[in-house]
C-alpha positions as CSV (number, residue, x, y, z in Angstrom):
1,M,19.8,93.1,-50.5
2,K,17.9,92.6,-53.6
3,S,18.6,94.6,-56.3
4,N,19.0,94.3,-60.8
5,I,21.8,92.4,-60.0
6,R,21.2,90.6,-57.6
7,R,23.2,91.9,-54.6
8,S,21.6,90.2,-51.8
9,L,22.3,91.8,-47.9
10,V,21.9,88.9,-45.4
11,V,20.3,90.3,-42.3
12,G,20.4,88.6,-38.7
13,P,20.2,89.8,-34.7
14,V,23.3,89.3,-33.8
15,M,26.5,89.8,-36.0
16,A,28.9,87.1,-37.7
17,L,25.3,84.6,-37.3
18,V,25.1,84.9,-41.0
19,V,28.6,85.3,-42.2
20,S,28.3,81.5,-42.8
21,G,25.8,81.5,-45.3
22,C,25.8,84.8,-47.3
23,L,26.2,85.0,-50.6
24,G,28.6,87.9,-51.8
25,G,27.3,91.1,-53.8
26,S,30.3,91.7,-55.2
27,S,31.1,88.3,-56.2
28,N,31.1,86.5,-59.8
29,S,28.6,83.9,-58.6
30,T,24.8,84.3,-59.1
31,Q,24.5,80.8,-57.0
32,P,22.9,80.8,-53.4
33,P,24.6,81.2,-50.3
34,G,28.3,79.5,-50.0
35,N,29.7,76.8,-48.5
36,P,28.5,77.5,-44.6
37,T,30.9,76.7,-42.3
38,A,30.8,77.3,-38.5
39,P,33.7,77.3,-35.7
40,P,34.4,74.8,-33.0
41,G,31.6,74.5,-30.9
42,G,29.3,76.6,-33.1
43,T,26.4,76.0,-35.5
44,A,26.0,76.3,-39.3
45,P,23.2,78.9,-40.6
46,A,19.4,77.8,-39.1
47,S,17.1,76.6,-41.0
48,A,12.8,77.4,-41.1
49,P,10.7,73.9,-40.0
50,G,9.2,71.5,-42.2
51,S,11.9,73.1,-44.6
52,G,13.1,69.2,-45.3
53,A,15.1,68.6,-48.3
54,G,13.1,71.7,-50.3
55,G,15.0,75.0,-51.4
56,P,17.5,75.1,-53.8
57,S,19.8,73.0,-55.0
58,S,23.7,72.4,-53.0
59,A,25.2,75.9,-53.3
60,E,28.8,76.6,-55.1
61,P,31.3,78.3,-53.4
62,A,30.8,81.9,-53.3
63,T,33.5,83.9,-54.6
64,G,34.8,87.5,-54.3
65,T,34.7,90.0,-51.6
66,I,31.6,89.4,-49.4
67,N,31.1,93.1,-47.3
68,V,30.3,92.5,-43.2
69,W,29.2,95.4,-41.3
70,F,28.8,94.8,-37.5
71,F,28.5,97.0,-34.3
72,P,32.1,97.2,-31.9
73,Q,32.2,94.0,-30.2
74,G,35.2,93.8,-28.0
75,E,38.2,92.2,-28.5
76,A,37.0,88.3,-27.6
77,A,33.6,88.9,-29.9
78,E,35.5,90.5,-32.7
79,A,38.2,87.1,-32.0
80,A,35.2,84.9,-32.8
81,L,34.3,86.8,-35.6
82,R,37.6,86.2,-37.1
83,V,37.1,82.4,-37.0
84,Y,33.7,82.6,-38.8
85,E,36.2,84.4,-41.4
86,T,39.3,81.9,-41.7
87,Q,36.7,78.8,-41.9
88,F,34.1,80.2,-44.7
89,E,37.2,81.5,-46.8
90,A,38.7,77.9,-46.2
91,A,35.1,76.6,-47.9
92,N,35.0,78.6,-50.2
93,P,37.8,79.5,-52.4
94,G,38.2,83.2,-53.6
95,S,36.1,84.5,-51.3
96,D,37.4,87.4,-49.2
97,V,35.2,88.3,-46.4
98,A,35.6,92.5,-45.4
99,Y,34.6,93.1,-42.2
100,R,33.2,97.1,-41.4
101,E,32.7,98.2,-38.1
102,V,29.7,101.1,-37.5
103,P,28.8,102.7,-34.4
104,E,25.3,101.0,-33.0
105,G,22.4,103.1,-32.9
106,D,21.8,105.9,-35.6
107,P,25.1,106.0,-37.2
108,Y,24.5,102.5,-38.3
109,F,20.8,102.0,-39.1
110,Q,21.2,105.5,-41.4
111,G,24.7,104.4,-42.8
112,I,22.2,101.0,-44.3
113,N,19.5,103.4,-45.4
114,T,22.1,105.6,-47.5
115,A,23.6,102.3,-48.8
116,L,20.4,100.6,-49.8
117,Q,19.9,104.3,-51.3
118,G,22.9,103.9,-53.3
119,G,22.3,100.4,-54.3
120,A,25.5,99.4,-52.7
121,P,24.7,97.7,-49.1
122,P,26.9,95.4,-47.6
123,D,26.0,91.3,-47.8
124,V,25.6,90.9,-44.5
125,A,24.6,93.4,-42.1
126,V,22.4,93.4,-38.3
127,I,18.7,93.8,-38.9
128,E,18.3,97.5,-37.4
129,D,14.3,97.8,-39.1
130,R,11.5,95.3,-40.0
131,G,10.8,97.9,-42.8
132,W,13.8,96.4,-45.0
133,M,12.3,93.2,-44.7
134,Q,8.8,93.6,-45.1
135,A,10.1,96.0,-48.4
136,G,11.4,92.8,-49.7
137,L,15.4,94.4,-49.7
138,V,16.8,91.0,-47.5
139,E,17.5,87.8,-48.9
140,D,14.9,85.4,-47.6
141,L,17.1,82.5,-46.1
142,S,14.5,79.6,-45.4
143,Q,14.3,78.7,-48.7
144,Y,18.3,77.6,-48.0
145,F,17.8,75.7,-44.8
146,G,17.5,72.3,-46.1
147,Q,20.5,72.0,-47.7
148,W,22.2,73.8,-44.6
149,G,21.1,70.6,-42.8
150,V,19.6,72.4,-39.8
151,T,15.9,73.7,-38.1
152,A,14.9,76.6,-36.4
153,E,14.6,74.6,-33.5
154,D,18.0,74.7,-32.9
155,F,17.8,77.9,-31.9
156,N,16.6,80.3,-29.2
157,P,13.1,80.8,-30.9
158,G,13.3,84.9,-29.2
159,G,16.5,85.3,-31.0
160,L,15.0,83.9,-34.4
161,A,11.8,86.1,-34.1
162,R,14.1,89.3,-34.7
163,G,14.9,87.8,-38.2
164,T,10.9,88.0,-39.1
165,E,8.8,90.2,-40.3
166,D,6.6,89.6,-37.1
167,G,8.4,88.4,-34.6
168,D,6.5,84.7,-35.6
169,P,9.9,82.3,-36.4
170,S,7.5,79.6,-36.9
171,T,6.4,79.6,-40.3
172,P,9.2,81.3,-43.3
173,P,10.8,83.8,-43.9
174,I,13.2,84.2,-41.9
175,Y,15.6,86.6,-42.6
176,G,18.4,85.9,-39.9
177,V,20.0,83.4,-38.1
178,G,22.7,81.7,-36.5
179,D,24.8,82.3,-33.5
180,F,23.8,84.7,-30.6
181,L,27.3,86.4,-29.9
182,G,25.4,88.8,-26.7
183,G,23.8,87.9,-23.9
184,N,24.0,89.4,-20.1
185,V,26.7,88.2,-18.1
186,L,27.4,88.5,-14.7
187,V,31.4,88.9,-13.9
188,Y,32.2,89.5,-9.7
189,N,35.1,90.8,-7.9
190,K,36.7,88.1,-6.6
191,A,38.2,90.1,-3.9
192,L,35.5,91.5,-2.3
193,F,33.9,87.9,-2.8
194,D,37.2,86.7,-0.7
195,A,36.7,89.7,1.8
196,A,32.9,88.9,2.8
197,E,33.8,85.4,2.7
198,L,31.1,84.2,0.5
199,E,31.3,81.5,-2.2
200,Y,32.0,82.2,-5.7
201,P,28.6,82.9,-7.9
202,G,27.9,78.8,-10.3
203,T,28.6,78.9,-13.5
204,D,26.5,76.3,-14.3
205,A,23.1,77.7,-13.8
206,S,21.1,81.0,-13.6
207,M,20.7,82.4,-10.2
208,H,17.5,83.5,-9.0
209,I,16.6,87.4,-8.1
210,S,17.0,86.1,-4.6
211,E,20.3,84.8,-4.5
212,Y,21.2,87.5,-6.3
213,V,19.9,89.7,-3.4
214,D,21.4,88.0,-0.9
215,L,24.8,88.6,-2.8
216,C,24.3,91.8,-3.4
217,N,23.4,92.6,0.1
218,G,26.3,90.6,1.4
219,L,28.9,92.3,-0.3
220,A,27.7,95.7,0.4
221,Q,30.5,98.8,2.7
222,P,28.3,101.0,3.2
223,N,29.7,104.4,3.9
224,A,28.3,107.8,5.1
225,D,30.9,109.5,1.7
226,P,29.3,108.1,-1.4
227,A,33.1,108.2,-2.9
228,Q,33.7,105.4,-0.2
229,T,31.0,102.9,-0.3
230,I,32.0,99.7,-2.2
231,Y,28.3,98.5,-3.7
232,G,27.0,94.9,-3.4
233,C,26.1,94.7,-7.0
234,A,24.5,96.7,-9.9
235,M,20.9,96.4,-10.2
236,P,19.4,97.5,-13.3
237,E,15.8,97.8,-13.7
238,W,15.8,95.5,-16.5
239,G,17.6,92.9,-14.6
240,F,14.6,92.6,-12.2
241,G,13.2,89.7,-14.2
242,I,16.9,87.4,-13.8
243,Q,14.4,84.6,-14.0
244,G,13.4,84.3,-17.2
245,K,10.4,81.9,-16.8
246,D,8.9,84.4,-14.0
247,V,8.4,86.7,-17.1
248,F,7.5,84.3,-19.8
249,G,5.8,81.7,-17.8
250,P,7.4,77.8,-17.5
251,D,7.0,77.5,-21.4
252,G,9.5,81.0,-22.0
253,R,6.3,82.4,-24.7
254,T,3.3,83.6,-22.3
255,P,4.5,87.1,-21.0
256,M,0.4,87.6,-20.0
257,G,-0.5,86.7,-16.8
258,N,3.3,86.4,-15.8
259,I,4.7,89.8,-15.9
260,D,2.7,90.8,-13.6
261,S,2.8,87.8,-11.5
262,E,3.7,87.6,-7.8
263,E,7.0,86.2,-8.4
264,M,7.7,89.6,-10.7
265,I,6.1,91.7,-8.4
266,A,8.3,89.9,-5.6
267,A,11.5,90.5,-8.3
268,W,10.6,94.5,-8.0
269,D,10.4,94.4,-4.6
270,M,13.4,92.5,-3.9
271,G,15.4,94.8,-6.6
272,T,14.5,98.2,-6.0
273,Q,14.8,97.4,-1.6
274,V,18.6,97.2,-2.7
275,I,18.7,100.1,-3.9
276,R,16.7,101.8,-1.4
277,D,19.3,100.4,1.1
278,G,22.2,102.0,-0.9
279,N,23.6,98.3,-1.5
280,A,23.2,98.9,-5.0
281,P,24.0,102.3,-6.6
282,S,20.9,104.1,-8.0
283,P,20.1,105.2,-11.8
284,D,21.1,108.7,-10.4
285,S,23.9,107.6,-8.7
286,L,25.2,105.9,-11.8
287,E,25.0,109.6,-13.9
288,Q,28.3,110.4,-11.9
289,A,30.2,107.0,-12.3
290,S,29.2,104.5,-14.4
291,E,28.9,100.8,-13.8
292,S,31.7,99.6,-15.3
293,D,33.8,102.6,-13.8
294,L,32.5,101.8,-10.5
295,F,33.6,97.8,-11.0
296,A,36.8,98.9,-12.5
297,Q,37.8,100.9,-9.3
298,G,36.5,97.7,-6.9
299,R,33.7,99.9,-5.7
300,L,31.1,96.9,-6.7
301,G,30.8,93.7,-6.8
302,I,28.9,92.4,-9.0
303,T,28.0,94.2,-12.8
304,W,26.3,93.1,-16.0
305,T,28.1,93.3,-19.3
306,D,28.6,91.9,-22.4
307,F,32.5,91.1,-22.6
308,T,33.3,94.5,-24.1
309,E,33.7,96.1,-21.0
310,I,36.2,93.3,-19.5
311,P,39.4,95.0,-20.7
312,K,38.9,97.7,-19.1
313,Y,38.9,95.4,-15.5
314,Q,42.1,93.6,-16.7
315,D,43.8,97.2,-17.1
316,N,42.6,97.9,-13.5
317,D,43.8,94.2,-12.2
318,I,40.0,93.1,-11.0
319,T,40.2,89.0,-11.3
């Protein structure tokens, strides 16, 4: 965030993505974001196309406390955040990354706004309001892209778009870059697959909605007693476009003419039929028992998650 002491809040679509390139507002340095680094297999903060070698000269190491606010991430994701912390502090002697976990939604949004009004915002945070960008309250990172040695093309354009004022990452300014630690992940119950004599889903490619429906129907064990029903899969309404090209076209950028395409209509038909057949829980039934609870009880073959519920499944010996 910007203020008369040049305290900067670097924001991004997902937490941890810009820790590697932030300047601690609590530090004594007046230089731009310090020496970026990335965990093994990760990437350094991204850059905008056409930035070349422009922008500020090489940054001096950041020092002091760097306050980072993020949503609850679950044990696995928080472990990844600690890798960023360790490597950033090693690359910037004298720096101290301080994390603060704030519940997602209104508590986070209100907390940032209160901190802004009080003149003490965090240095790194998740972007929750484009108004912060439009009001000039957050740091434009595109000026540093050249020295970081990466381009916007290194990142998913949809994710990067969340760090822009207008959703277009093709031109600066870009306010948030980095690694994406979230996702829609399918977790399956191996015991139910074994009982149904079905092959486990592959890990090298996404499934088409038709493949997902076939597995769902094969895993389901309907019962006149709802409490004894074993559902084959979860079927959230936002999951019908499980194959992205059916939603945004082959180029991944063209929703017009694709959202109401024959492929999407077929996906909705298949997905809703699974629910009507009782092979996937309906929204009403999920009000009685959550998707994660059904899976933990061994009553759901495939669930959608972002890893935050994995400890619950492990505690219930679901593998």
